N, C-alpha and C positions, 0 to 999 in steps of 0.2 A: 916571360913574357912581355912582350908590348902595352904599353902604358899610351892611354887614348883616353883625348881628351873629344868627346861626342857635341856639338852645341848643337838647340835643334828649333824648329821653330815652324808654323803652318798661318797660315792667313787664308781670309775670305771676305768678299765686298759683298757683300749680306749675308745669308747664310743662314736654309744655301743663297749658291752664287755663284762666278767664277772664283776660284781654290786658286791657293799657291802655297812652298815648303819653303822650303831652304833652310842647310845642312851645313856648322865647318868642322873640320876632322883637323887635329891636332895630333901630330906626332913626332915626335925629335927635332922639336927645330925643320919638320915640313907645317906645309898646311893642302888639305883642300876642300872646295868650297865645293856645293851642288844642290839644283832647285829645278821645279818644274811645277806644273799643276793640273790645273783640268779644270773645263767648260761649267759647269754646276756638280756642287760638294759642300763638305762640310767641314767647315772652322778644325773638330773633334779629325772628321777625315785626314786635314792637312797634316793638325799636331800628329799623327800616327803615320800618317806616311816620311814624314821629316827622321825621324827613325830611322825607321825600317830601313829608305833609303839608304841610310849613312853605317849603320848594319849591313848592309848589304856588299858597300863599297870595301867592305874590309876584306881580305887575300885569309887570312888564318885567324886561328881563336886570337881573341886579345882583353887585357882589362882594361875596360870600358868605364869612363864616368859619364855619362850624360846627365845633362844642364837643359833642362829643358823649364821654358813657364809659364807648360798648362799641367794643373793640377789634378786632368782627367785622369791624361799620362805618369804623373809621375804617382801618385796615390793608388792610383790602381795598379800599378807592378809595387810599391813599395807594401801595400799592405795588404795584397795579397787577391784585390778583388777580382784582376784577370784571369790568374788558375781557376779560380771559386767559379766563376763564368761559366768558361769549360768546364771542370770537372762537371759542373748541371745543364751540359749539351746547350752552353750557347745560352742561357734563361739566368737572370740576375734574383731573384730570391724564390722566397716558394709558392711565391703566385702566378709563376711562369712569364711572367713579365722576360720580354726580350733581351735582350744583351744586345746594345747597339752596336753598328761596323764589326761582328762575326770576323767577318771576313780578313779584318787586315789586324786585329786582336792574336787569331790565331796566325798569322805572319811572323809578327813579334813576337810574339813566346817562341814562338820557333826560335828563332835568332836570339832575345836572351840567351836561350839555353846555351849556346854553343859557344859565350861569349860571360865573362866575370865581370859582371853586371855592379854597379854602384849607381844609382839614383840621385841627385841634385836639382830641389828645386830652386831657381833663381824667380826675380823677382822683375815682370816686365816694362818696358817701357825705363827703366830708372839707369842706364847710363852705363853696363858689365856690356866691353866691349863687342866682341863674339858674339853676342842676347840680338843684338842689335843692330850687328853683322845680319845673322839671320829672319831680320823682321825687314831686312833694305832688300834680301834674296826671292823673302816669299813676296812682298808687296810687290816686285817686279815680276817677276814669275806668272803672278795672277793676271796683267797687264795682259799680258802677254796675246794677240789677236787668233792666234791661231792653236788654243789652246785645245789636248786631244777629252774625250769621252770619258767617263769615272763611270766605266760601264755597271761596275757591280753598286753604285749608291745609285744612279738612272732604276734601276732595274726592280730593284727597293725598292724608291722612293712609287715609283708609278704601281709600284704593287703587284700581284701574282698576274701572270698571264688569261688576255678572257678568254674563258671556253669556246669551243667550233660550238656548240650545240645550245639551243636552245634547253633553261632552266625546265621549259616544259614539252622536249625532249624524249 
């Protein structure tokens, strides 16, 4: 099985605000960089999307070591929180509080199942060359003037669609 190092980062200017993600994939002396973003999103969505896009770029099952400075991502995966949210119908706890970003967590968990995964938290802005590169990619991506809409986020942020009928009808 091929050994791949996956470095990721997400960024947001304001939270919510314009957001970007950066990815560096390393395999056998080769390197691939990816980045993108949305006009209005959150930092955590960009952290998740970075991992998703990195894993989606792999064409076959691999042994992947993920390096991320996001405790949200690394802890949810290593401590089993994301799997528990999924098993509970995307509820975080017994009170029924909804899990945040279930659309992205579902995609990420499916991708993680395709690969042999290891997770490593790295301190952000602490000199790790590849983490710094991902930060630069994500920051550049969020500054683009033509960012697309993160439809799932904006739909959720607005709340349910208004009814076509008055409550009194």
